[in-house]
N, C-alpha and C positions, 0 to 999 in steps of 0.2 A: 614637625606638628605631629604631636604623640599619634602613635598606631597600635592597633595587638599586635601580642608575638613580635612585637622590635626586639627583644631581649632574648630570641630563641637565632639558635643559629641551626640553615636548613643544611644537608648536604643533597641536592638532586641528583640522583644516580641511574647512566643508563649503562646495558651490558649490551653488546652483540658478540654471540654465542655460535658455535656449531651446529646447535641444538636444542631441543630442550628436557632433555633430561638429564634430569641430576644427579650429577658423581658419573656419569658418562663424557657426554658433551662436555668442551670446555670454554672458556674467557677468549675470544681474540681482541676485544676492545674493552675499553673501562672509560666510560666518561661519568665525568661529576662536574656542578656546578655550586659554587655554595653562597649562599643569601644569609647578608646580616642587616639589621636594622633595614629590614622589605627591601633592599637592593643585592644585586647580585656582584660580588667584589671578585671570584676568582672563578676560575675554570681549569678543570685538568682533563688532559686526554691520555691513555697510554695504548699502545696496540701490541696484542701479548702475545708470546709464538702459542700456539694451542698445542702443540705435538702432535698434530691429528690433523686426516684430511678435513678441508672445506668442502662440504658438497657444494655441487653447482648452485643451488639453489639459496641455499646461505652468500655466495657469490653475488649473485645475478640481486638481491635484495640489499645487500650491505654496500656494495661496490667493495669490498674489501676482498682482496687475491691471496694463495699462497704466497708471491711473490712480497708482499706488505709486511707480512711475521715473518719470514725465517728467518732474518737475522736481528727479529727483536728478542729480549731477552724472556724466559717464559715465567706464570703467573709466580710463582715463589720468588721470583726477586721482585716484584711488587708489591706482595705482600704486607711488608711492616710499613711503606710507604701509604698505603690503602687504610692502614688502619691508624695510622698519624691524623690523614685526611678526615677520616669522619667520626674519631674520638669527639666525643662530645657532644654531636651532632645531632637534630633528626634527620634520618634516614629519609627519603620522599623518592617515590619512583613511580612511574607512567605502569603501573602493574604491578603493585608493593610484592605481589602474592610469587611472581616471577623474579625479578631481579636480589630482594633478599634472600630469600631459600637457596638461590641458585650462586651469589656471592658467600655464605658460608657456609655451602657444601665445597663450593673451590678453596675458601680457608681451612677447612676441614681437613680436606683429603691434602695439603701440603703442611699440618702441624699446624697451625695457628688455633685460635679462639673464635668461634662463630661470634659475630655480632648480637647486642642485646638495646641497641638503641631504638629509641621510638621510632617506629617505624608507621606513616603516612602513604594514604595512595591519592594517587589526582585524579585516577579514572573514575571513582566514586564521586569526590569533590565537584570535578568538573560537568557529571552528571545529577550533580543537585545544583551546583549554583547557575547551571545555562542550562536551565531545564528545556529549551526549543529548540536547540541546535541539532543538525539532525543525523549528525555523528559523535561521537569520543575518541576516533583514532589520533592520535598525536597531528599527524601531519594533518587532518583535517579540521581539527582545533586551532593548532595557528594559522590558517590561514582563513576558518570563521573571523578570527578574533584579533587577527592580524598584529600576529606575532610573531621575531624573526625563527625562519627556520630554514637556513641554508641546504644540508644536507639529513635527509629524512634518512633513519636506521644507521646511522651513524652516530655511535654511541657520546661523541663530542657535542654533536649538532642536536641530538634527542634532550641530551642533560640540561643545555642552555636551554631550549625550546620547553622542556616542563619544569624549568626553574622561571622561566615568564612565565608560562600558565600558571605557578602558584602564585606569584604576585598580582596577577588577572580577579584567582578565586578568591585571594585574601582581600582585595579589595570591593569584591560586590560583597561579600559576605559582612564584610564589617559596616556596609552601606543600608542592609535590611532593617527594619524593623524590630525593636527589642520583643516583641511576644514572640512575631517569626522567629527570633533566635532562640527564645528559650522554647518552644518545643521540639527547633532541629537537635538543639542538645538534649531532650530528653531521648528523644527518637536512637541519635547517635551512637547510643553503646553497642547496638548491634551493627556498627560496622566493621569494616577490615582492621584488625590488628589497631594501631591505638590512634587510626582517622580522628575518632572522637576529640580528640583533645583538639584540634583544629575550632571546634564549634564551643566548647568548654570555653577557653579559652578568649574568644572574639566574642561570647554572651557574657562572662564575668567583666572584659574591659569597657563594654559598651553599659552595662550596665551600673557601673560607678561612673560613666559619661551623662548617666540623665536625662537622653535626649528625649524631646518631645516627638508625639507622633506628629508625622509630615502631614500637609492638610491632602496630601496626592489621596490618602490612604482612608481608609474606613476601620472600624474594627468589629466585629463579632464576634464573643464568647473569645475564646484563645485564637481564632483565624482574623487574620487583615489580609481587607483585601484593597483591590485598587477601587476606587471611587469608579461609578460608570456613568457612563451621556444615556439620556435617554431621548432628549430631543436628533431628528435625523436631520434636518433640512430646514430650513425659510421656512414660515407660511403663506408667504408673500409671495406668490407665482410672479415671474413675467411674463410677458405677453409672447407665447411660440408661434415664430413665423418661420418657418423651413425658408432655406434659401434656395431658389428656383433658378437662377442663372449661375454660370462660370466665377462669372465676377462677383457676385457674392458670395462665391465658395472660398473664391481667392482670399478675400479680405478675411473670413472667419480663420483660412488656413494659416496665413500668413507667421511665419515665424514661430508655426507649433507641429506643421507636420506638410508633409511634401505632397504638392497636387500632382495628383496623378488620375489623367486621362480614363484608363480601365476603372477604378477605384472609383472614381466620380460618377462615372457610369451606370455601374453595382451601387450606387447610392441612390440615382434619381431612380433607378426600376424597380427599389423595395420601397423606395417613398412610396411611386406611384401605386405601388401594389397596397399598400396600405391606407388605402386611400382611394381603390375599389372597389366593389361587387366580388370579386373571388375568394375562396375559401383558402386555397394556398396554390402556392409557391415552390418550385424543386428548383435550387441554385446551384450551381456547379462552380465554387471558389479556388481557385488552387491554394496551395500553402503556400504563404509568402506576400499575398495580393493584399493583406489588410480587411479581411473578410468581418474579421470581428467587428473593427471599427464599424466597415460601412451597413453592417445591420445595426448597429446603434445607433449611429447617427441618423439614421435613416429613420428609424424607429421613436429616436426622442422625441419628437416636435407633433408625435398623437398623446405623450403620454398625458400632458396638459388637460383631454378631454374626460381625468377621471380612472381610467382603465390603467393596469400594469401591466407590465410587460415582463413574460415568465421566460429563464433562458434557462434549457436545457443540454446539459452536455454530460459525456460519459465516463470524465476522468474529474479526479480532485486537484489534481496542476491545471486545467484547462481555468476550473472555478476560477483559480487564485489569479492564473496568469488574467482574468475576466477584473477581477474587481483590482488587483493591483496595476494594472498596465492599460491594458484599453481601456475600461469603463473612465479611469479619470482624466485619459488622453481624451474621450469621446464630450465629457463634461467641458472638458477645460476648451477647447476649438469650437463648441457649441454655445458654449456661456451659460448653459443652460442649471438650474438648480434645480436637483432630480437624486434623490437615495435608493441605494442598493443593499440588499442582501441576502446571503445564503440560506438557505433551505434545506436541512437535513435530518433525520431521524434523532430523535430527546436521549437517544444513546449515545451521541458527539458529546454531550452535553454535560459538566461535572455535576452530580447531586449534590448540594452542600454539606446538607444534615446527613447522609451517608459517609461524607466524606470526614463530616468530623467525628461520624460516632467508631468511623474504621479506627482514628487516631488513638482509639480511647483501648484497641484491642493490640493484645502481644501478635508482634510480628516477627512469625519464624523463618520466613522468606526472605531471602537478602535479596531477592527483584523487585520485591511489593517493599519493603521498607525506602529503597532507592526513591522507589517511586512515590510515595507517601511525602519523603524531604521534598519531591522534587516540586511537588504540588504544592507543595505549603509555598515555597519559593516564586513559583507561577503563577500563585492568584495575587503577590504585590507586583505583577504585570500584564496580566488579560484583561482586556476590556470586555469578553464575548465568554468565557469559559466553556471556550471549543476543545477539546480532549485533542482534534486533529494537530492542534497545535503544539503539542509535544513531540510528536515525529513518532509516537510510539508502535510500533507492529504487532506486537502481541494484544488486541484489543479480546481475543478470547479468554485471556488468564481470569482467574477466578477472580482476584480482584476488581476488575474492570466491573462485573459484574454488580459488586455493592456501590460502585459509584460514580455508575452512570446514570443517570438520569432516567427516570421510568416513563417520564410526560403526563403525568399528573397536575393539574394545576395547584399549585404551592399555595395554600393559606393556613393560617393557625399556627405554623412555626417561626422560630428565630428568623429564620435565612428566609422567610418568604418574597420582602420586599427587595430581596438582593439577590433571589434565582433566577441562574442565568437560562434557564431554558423560560420559564415568565417572560426574562427579558426580550429572549431573540423573537418568540412569538409576537412580543409587543411591538420590534423592532421592524417584523416584518409585515405586521397591517400597516406601518404607516410607511412601508419603503414603496417608490413606485416599481423597483425592477426587483425581479427575482431570480437568484442562480441556486441550482439546483440539481443533480441527477437522475441521469435520465431513467435510471432504476428509483429513485423514489420516487421521482413524477409517476412512473407505469403505477404505482401502489398509491400512490397518494392523489390522483387527478380531480377525486371531488371534494378536495380539501376547500374550505372555506377561504384560506389563507391567499388563492391566487385570486381571488376578485372577482366580480363580475363581467363577461366576456372579455376574460383578457388572449393579450396579444402572446405567440407561442414560438419561438425561436425554438429549434431543434439543432443544436450545432453536433456536426461528426454523423449528420443521420443517416448514414447509410449503415454504422450500428443501430438504430433504434428498434429498427424490427427484432433483433434477436435478444436484444436486451427486454424488451417486452416480452419475448418468449421468454426468459432463461429468467423474470420477478414471478412468472406464474408456474416454477417448475415446484417440487415439492416432497415429500418423503416421509415414511413411517417406518425407523430403522426401529426393528423388531430386537432386536441383541441388547442395543441400547435400551430399550423400555425394560425388558427383562434383565440387566443389571442393574439400573434404579428401583426397579422393584424386590430386589436381593437387598438391596442397598435398605429399602426401607424397612421389610422383614429384620433386618439385626439390628437396625435402632429400636423396634419395638420390643422384639422378643430373644434373640439369639449373639449380640453385640456383644463387648466387653461394657459393660454400665447399661446394660438396655434399660428402657422403659419398664417392663412388666418387670423385672426382678427389683428394681428400685421403689417400684409400689405396690410389691407383691399383696401389701393389707387393705390395698384398696379395690372393693370385688368390682366396685364401675369397671377399673381401669383393666384389671382382667380379662373380666367379660370381652373390652373392646376388644382385646392386645388379641383371644382368641379367635373374635371374630375375622378380624384382619389379616392373623394368618390363613386362614380358609379362604378368603376372599382373594389374596394372593396368590394362594394356588390357581383361585376362579380363572383370576388375569390371565396368567399364566400360561392355563390349559388354551385358555380363549386366542392367545398370542402363536402356541402353535399351533393351532390348529388352521389359521392362517397361513401362515407360515409353507403349512406341509401343502396346503392350495394353490397356495401361487408354485412353490416350487415345481408340482406336476406339472403347470403352464410351461417349462422348459421345453417341452416334448412340440410346443407348437412355436416356437421362438423363428423370428426371421431372422436373428445373428445372435450369435453368443462368443466370447472372447474374454482367455484366461490373461485377467492384467497383472502385472509384475512383482503384485506383495500375493498373487495366487488366487487371488478372487475370481470366482466366475462372473463374469457380466451377460445378464440373457434382455435382447429386446422382444418385446410382447406386444402386438399390436392390441387395438381395445377389441377388433373383431373376433379373437382369442377367445374372449370372453362369453362364450356361447349359455354358458351356465350364471348369468349373472346373480338371477335370485340367490342362488345358493353367495354367492361375492359377498352380496349385499348381507344376508342372513348371519354369515361368519364376521363381518363390519360390524353389525348392530348388536351380537352376545358379547362384542370385544366392550363396544358404547358402554353399555348395562354394566357391565362388570367393571371398569375405570368409575363409573360413576359409586357404585357402589363401596369398594375402598375409599374412593375419594370421600365420601360421609363419612365414613367410619375415624379415618384421621382427620376431618374435622372435627366430630364429636371428642374424637380421643385430646386433639389440640385445645378444647375447650375447658374440659374437665382439670388438665392440669393448671389452667392458666386460673380456674378457679379456684385449685387446693391454695395458693400461697398468692399474694402479691410481690412477692420477691422472690428472685431467687439465686442460687449459688454459682460464678459463673460456668462452670459447668453444664449445668442444668440448663442455662438459659442458650449457651454454648447449642444444645439437645436441641433446644425447641425452637430454638434458629433453621437448625439442620431438617427439625422436621417439617417446618414451613415451605419451606424450599423445597422437599418432596410433593408437597401441595401442590406448588407450583408447575412440577416437572407433568404431577399429573393433571393438570388442568392443559400446559401444554401436548399430552398427547391422546389427550382428549379433543382439542383442538383439531389435529392432526387430524384425526378421526374422522370428523365429519365433515372435514373438506372433501376428504376422499369419498365419503358418503353421499357425499351433493353434488358430487363430479360424477358419480358412477348414476346419481337419478337422474341425471340430466344428458341424455342419447345424443344432443346434439355438440353437447361439450364434451362428451364422452371421447366421440366416436373422432374430438380433434386432439387426440393425446396419445401418447405413447405411454408404454411401460417400463422401466425397467427395475426387475430384479438383481439385487446385487447378492450372492452368494459365498459367506468368506472363506467355506469347507465346501467346495463341491460335491463332495460326496454327501454329506448331508444337509437334510431337508430344514434342518430347526438355525440352518445360518443363512437361511434367507433373509432379505432386506429390500424392501420396497421402493421404488422413487418412479414419480410419473413428471410429466411433464408435455408442456403445450408442443404444438407440430405444426400448427399455420396461429399467426398472430392479429387473423383478420380483425376477427370481432372486437377483441380486445384496444386494439388501435382504434374504430370505429368507434368506441366510449368516452376513450379518452378524448381523439377529437372534437367530439358533440360539446366537448367543457369550455373549447377557445373560440375566439372569433375570427381569428385569423392565423394561420400557422405558415412558419417560412421553416424550412426545408432544407439548411445550408450543410454544404462537404467540400473535399477537395475532390471527392471520386463518388459523384454520382450517376454517372456516364458514359455507357461503352463506347466510344467513338463519334460522341457527341448525340445518342442516342440514350433515353433516357426508361426506355421502356422496363427494364431489369427493377429500378431501382422503384415505379411508381406500384409496379404488381406488390413490392416488398414490403413497401410504405401501406399496403390498399388504397393506394390513391387512382386507382382504374376509372371509377366511379366519380372520382370531386372534380368541380372544376379547378383545374391546377395548371399553371403558368409554371412554363419551362425558360432559366436563363442559364447561359454560362458564361462564365467572367473571363476574360482573358489575363496572363501575366502581364505586370504592370513593363517586367526586363524581358529580356531576350535566355528564358532560361536555359537555351541549347549551348550557350557559352558557361552558365554556372554551373552546366552537369556534363561531367565527360561519361556518356552512356556504353559500356561497353559487353561485348556477350561473346559468349567463348564457343569458337567452332574448330576444331581440332581433333582430325581422327583418332590424331594418339591417343587422344585423350577419354574416359570413358563417357558412352552417349546416353545411355539410358538409366536412369534413377535406381532401377530396381535391379541395375547390376552389382555384381556382389563389392568392384572395388571400386563403386561410385563414389562411395566415401572415404574409400582409402587415399585417394588425389586431394583431398579438401584443405587435410592438417600439413600437408606438405607444399599446399600453395599460399596457405597464411603466411608460413616460417620462411617460404620463399619471398616475400612480397610486401609485408606490411611493415613498413620504415615510417614514414611522414607523420602518419597521418597521428592526432589524439586521440580522436573517440571512433572504433568502430564498431558497427552492427552486422555480424551475421548470422543470418535468417536460414533454418529449414524449415522440415515440415515433419520430422518428427524427434522425439526425446532420443533417442538410443542414437543418432546420429551425433547427436549432441555431445554424449557422454564420451562418446567413444572419440571425437576429436579432442573433447577434454584433455580427455585423460594422454591421449598425442604429445599436446602442447603446452601444457602448464606449467613441467621442468625446466622448459627448453632456456639457454639465456638469450635469447634472440626475442623474448618478451617480457626480459626481467625489469623493463620501466613502465608493463602495464601491469595494470590491474583486471584477471580475468575472471569474467565473470560465468556462467553458464546455469542455464536455463535446465531446473529438478539435478543441481549440483549445488550450485553453493549460494542457496535460500529460497527464499521467495521470493517471486517474482516484485515485489515492493521493494523489499532490501535491495535485489538487485540494481534497478532502477536510483534507487539511492544511492547507492555506491556508485552507481556507470557517473550520474550528477556530481558529485563530492570529488570525484578522483582528476587527478591531473590526466591521464593516462588511460583508457580504459578498451576492451573489446567484449563485447557482448556476445555470446553463441546461444539464440532464443529462434523459436517457434512460437508458434499459435499466437498469440496477442502481439509478441513482439511485431509479428506485421503490420497490427494496424490499433490495437487496443492498446499498449503501453504509450505511455504520452513522458514524452522526458522534457517537459517544460522547455528554456530557453538553454537547456545544452545541447552544443553545434554536433551534428557526427559530420564526420568528412568521408567516411567510408561507408556504403552499404556492398555487403556480396549478398547476393541470392544465390542458394546451393541449388536452388528446383523449384519448377514451378511452383505456384500454390497451391495448391487442389488439395481438397479437403479429402483426406482419406475414407474410404467409402465401407474401412473396419472399423471405425471409428460408430460406436453402437449410438448416439444422437444422429448420425450421419444417415446412418442406415433406414431410421424410423422416419426421419424427416423423408429425404428420397424415395421411401416405398408409398409413405402419404401423396405424395405427389403424381408417382406412376402412378397410382390409382385412379386418379384424377386424370389420365392421360395427357399428361405436363412428356414432356421431353426431356428426361430429366440433365443429360448433360446442356445441350444447349441450351436451354432456358432456368437452370439450375446453377452446376457446377462451374462452367465454363465463366458465364458474367461474374459470378464470385470471385474464381479464380484471378478473374483480368482486375478487378474491382481492388484485389490483396495487392496486387502485385506493383498496381500504379500508389497502394499506397507507401508499399513499402521504400517504392524510391522516392516519393514525396518526404521520408527520412529524412533525407538530403537535403532539402531548400525548406526552410522555415520563415526568410525572409531575404531581401533581395540582397543582402550582404552575406549571407551563406555559397558555397560554393565545394565542388566533390566529386567522387567518384562512383559509380552504379553500376558490377559489375555481376553478368548473372550466369552463373554456370552451367546452366540446362541448357540442351542444346538442338530439344526438342522444338522449343521456340522456330527454329527451319527447316526442320524437318518431317512435322508432323502436319496434317492437315488442319487442325483449329490455330497454328501458331501465325498465322497472319491476323485473326482479331485479336491478338496480344499486341502484336505489333501497330496495327491501326489506331491502338487506343491509348499508346502509351504517349505522354508530354515530349519526348524526344525522342528520334531516333536511334537506334543503336548502331552502335559501327561494331562489325563484327573481328577479332583477333583471335589469333591463336595462344596458346596456353605461355609459349616464351613472351610473345609481346602482350599479354594481359597482365603477368608478373611486373614487366619492366613497365606500364603506366603507373601501376599500384605503387609500386617502391618510388618513382618520380614522384608521385603526389599531384591535384591540381590544385592549380587556386585562380580564378576568376580572373584577377589583378594580376598575373603575370601572364595571360595569353592575350595573343591581339587577335586570332583568328583560330578555328579550331578546325 
């Protein structure tokens, strides 16, 4: 079979080195795989004596020890052979800008000429060719694409794996539609070194083949899309009768899902709820008991009455699990014909009009260029246009603002019939089951998309109240507003190529520019007046805190604003001035568009930028009106707290304002009123069988609400080895200076058999200290160490944890309960402290002060129940299915010594075993597998 690039010889190279500094560090291994006729025909591997130390971190990563290279020749002895191997080849590497310059530096240092081969980068190529993969590390790529990779981080294995990857990339690119290849080739000029060569050659080859466009695609202008399906399910619904008896259920379950009495009991109770008069039900269903299947199966049979089911989850991972696993299984078992769709904001969808326009613009940013090329290929694969499929964590990047859908109903454009947002809304209207994010529901509960009198299931319901409160939090970032106004002034008057200078012969533009200058100054003064007013409120603060970045955070209660009229007056002045400058800039835009029907690219870019400033003025105006509405609503304002963020504590003009909801009661009641029946379900809603805290937290004390506790379908005590440190030689109190110091040695001494480890803290400072103590240690050479606040965002940490073979997370806050690892199994959870919220946190102080004012016992009715539920969540990280097992270890001895410890002990689903430090380390080193123990 004739293939593109079959006449090229590729030398795929990987180096292992003593470090990353060219000219200082040395090569310790050279690996190379030769590709000819699109096949790997030969490999080379040389261990090289660097005549230098090999750092411990490099030994840990590569497995290459000093003893492995001490008797090997130095690089100079291999240089001629390496030159011969690479002569006349296309040089390929996974990170070309490391391997090629490093090899050239080593050649030059030994008196050999540098290489000038064509050079191709497989990192860029793999990002483009496989746009939906979660990671582009070589080991992750080989795992995702099922490529042979026996010894990651050894040059011979890495070179062979990269060669296999290149062949996979070439196959993928060669299969693309011609129009897509043409556009990719035109964009590829900006890729690293000679990577463009791949696209040019393949595009030219396929052009000569003159292949017709496959029937699975459609082409609009230069974009090729996968054909979209609109019909969701058959319109002929079968009669849906719930299987009431165990025998009927067993017949349905047979060969599809195990018949488990505890799960069936929950199904029956939920089905009864959907058919009685009660408004709500609280269900505690432990992890691994099949709660998702239970609530789906029990509700399905009610959906043929014309009502929809809305499921609100806190995370995207849980949404995906429902769509990919739980829903298909429940539909298969029930045999019912129901359709489902995910509901999310329009910004998650690609705007085809915006994307096509972006392709016409010059791309200087490398990340944006690769993203454009990824999207081109992704369009031939996606059925939804959902940007989340790209697994991108930088949606804040400026490019996304251009290609994210704005949410308007597209009509009249060439892409309107294929618009992804229109298609999503159509599918949502047709669907029986809608799955959404809890935060999205909190902000869009009145959307007609949910249908008439729908059912609502709130999954992971213990988080719902806090998510609703957070969805109402807002801010006025005065410093950013000030910076935006400065930029606007430069566009109009003082920047290079400013409008006033370019149109100095236009009296109208000159007049508008002068007016804009004056009013911008007025807006800045209005901002400053508010900043000074708010800064003075710091003297009435109930809490203040200096953050690690030097910012001063100040918590102020609404009661501190005894001069509320002055606040409103200053805010009204700002609103008026914003409206003045907005009117002037809009008039300026109108005049500029009237002057000419066509603009040079530079002028068009400037007008687009000016339009963006109008959008920003609209945003700040909206924020000011939201704050004004809040201040004018006494009941609502009294339920809020304000946080001043002062970036320079000594400067009043460095003040910014945040406001937050302190009690979600009224917001929750408005949401509940839109739904006929509501199920609140979670693994942690009760404290020792008492749902009182959850009922208060979810504002259900006055609602006719049932309560159900679902038992485990298995013996949890056989699946979890729950250990609790009790040792007078170990630090007893978390406030001791030595407490955090013993965590690092414990981890180093004990973690051996586990693949996925979660170490839970209560503050980021301790995480940083422990991470620094263990990151270079050889004990963890096979682990990827991930630390919150140190190694990237929470999203990136979760992604790395899920794809790595072995990993350790050091996490706090949301890692106790908020972050979802999907199907990844955790083998060991270590809770370093009982998870009480820190009263030093500004948000916590505001909420607790608000509760105390209502006469509530803050510790016993808020702090303690929250900590108990969080500890249960931390333990629940271990068991996500009946097949899971592992060790839970608690290091905080207060659970045995404090007067509140018994409350924790009574609420935990398994009994803690007291062990001393030596016993704890031995148990963790041994590991725990339920299948290898008969009794515990």
